[in-house]
C-alpha angles and dihedrals in degrees: 000000000000091000091050090051089056093051110100090213093061116099101165136020121193119193131187116187143148118267119279092020098127100263094127090047088053090053090051090049090054090051090051093047096048095044093041102041102015167183086186114211128167106270130212119198111197124193132175097255140022090242092058091046090053092048093048093050098041097042119019101030094040090053090046091056094043094049094049112067092197091058095039090056094056095038110112112224132201120038091356090063099078126160096252099027130051128177121217116182091341093307121110128237106196133187126215139167133221097247094063117075090183093058092046097047105033103077132048117227140181095207124042123185115193111187122193093003093170090064095054126101113263094221119044110205090324092301099106142254116350093227091053090050091049094048090053089061092060098055096098095060123087097224109018123178126209120188120193120187135172147141107254125254128181120358114257090001096069110104093208091051088054089055091046090054089060093052138072087283098219109181123191114241138170138214125247110239090214104049100012090232118148118229142162112254110240135175093240089072092058109084143166135187116290114265094021122152119229091263091049091048090052089054103037102037125135132191115201127199107245090221107045101011094232116152114247121215128216091251090052090049091059090053091047090053091053091052097041123126143191114247128187115246140192128215114233129211091273091055095251121139110239124187116248110247094219094046090220120151105233099189119042093169093061113035119186127194129187119188126189123226086237087072093064113110088208093061130070135197087250096052093045092048090051094052095043093048092048091050094050092046090054089062088209111134093209091054092048093047093047091052094046091048102041105029100035101027091229131132119253107246116215129173117204141190120286137134121255118255091243087064088069091057089060088070096060113133130201096257136096129241113278090022117123109222119211109278099041109127105158134023127214131179134209122200129194113200121214132171096265105021149016120236116207141184123196112199131181123217134209143134109238097128098015145328119310094013108170143188128204104236099176143342130187151120131271108208123214140088108291093214087067130069102239098079091046091052088053091051091051091051090048090056093054102054113134111263093004102075113141116220092214133017123193115200120195108240097182091100111060111208113222125030101197104095093193092051098048119356095174122092104247093213091051092047091052093047091050089055089049095045113175095018109049122045133179116243136195124200124226124189092228134008136165091246129040090236136353136162143214140177119266135188117252136194120238108182105307093338127095112213111206114226088354098150141027113234120200115215112207129199097223095187092055094049095043089055089046092053091047091050089056093047091052102075116197120214094249098034126104115243105248098166119065137180127194121257095252096056111143128240089236090059092048093049093047092050090064098032095119132061133199115238136177111232124220088262090058094252121138112236137173116227132182117250106250110299095330119132119239103193097123091050088055090049092050090050091054094045090052092046089051090052091050091049088056091052091241089154085079094057113126120219117271113270108240113224114243116205112207119208114234136171115269116250117268113264130197115247111258118242085227093059114131113260123221111252 
């Protein structure tokens, strides 16, 4: 990590480690190196809470400066030596915390250190992700450096793991002294006899090489640590990290490092076996997760509840896309906005077999940069097709197209919805709300003007509607099918519709997570289409009244003078 920080090509470093593995000391070493040897850039040190920021400044950084004569000499005393701001050689070192948008966004910096990123709030005072806010402060420097460190949390939910997956993905591994095979140390290879107490596990543990099965001793472990190495990896379709055969680092701008707790010289097989066994014997998920995360430096793997994608295929009807089957009375549309496209779902609603019966009319993607007008023009045209006009369209406004304020200050989703007043509305998803969907007026920017109550924003309980969609996909043996898809629906659509699963975290909280690297855009579109239907009270629709034609005698007619006579 220290070598990568000295490389002028590196722009970001992401590190996942066990607790007490030296990552904070490494951050302090980088501070000392850059302020001592240069180049000196203003530095921002971000921690999860104000209390931790105070402790870091008053304890660790103060001792760093005092113990290093070169730094102590250039350290400005007096009024310049504030608790959350220190000046070294005329360059500031500032401290901030994730809960304060002002502290994160008020000062430019060339070096940003974000410690324990996974434990930070994802939305700082409604202004977005703390890492995004921090990165924006480095844009004015020619060679900025951002360092992100954390102990891991839940697999595929962990924000630092998501950053690691975008990096060079260098995972620490060691070599078996018996078969010379390289492997990643993992807790599943550390075992003890069934029914053991923590003390027995500490005495009767065994760690087996995953390749040859040989038992590895504690003395051999210390030699394996000394000869360990970082190796670039890839993530396969099942979400597993596989070593690259060529060993080449593909991304020098974003380096990623993942270190196991087995690499710590302060831990032993015995101590780790004791703590793991005690955690499992407690049968408390939060204790097990905490041990796996902090002591081993591994993600907590949880599998949740979700239908299989083949369950979606069971709802195929005998109709083509853009056809309106009998029973469709109203159309709604849900749109998920990404940087280079808009995903959409058009769904028809009725009540032939029960309330909120629905048919997938069309799904697809509109390609084009969403910070430009072309793709929005296409969406407007899609909404005006003869016979396929949705009564209400909800457009996800969580992603804001365009990041250059001086190029385009207006929110593109808001601008589109203002042009389509009465038909298209912006929406924002919330994990949990008191109501499935509600709405309220918001202020919007138009150029340099602020229009009070200029737009109606729909707030959607995403957890409620995801569970609603899944309940419709799961078809019981004696239940009527109330959720239909056309017969040409794609496998990609079906997989995306079930791409998330509901888990219970170690803290007992329900949470939706994406299934291993699979996109979920069509699920989001289905959620918005259903929320739009609910906001129109379509659950009160009655079934269509079928027309009954009654047979009756034709009216009496006078015989024509031209009628054929019998011969």
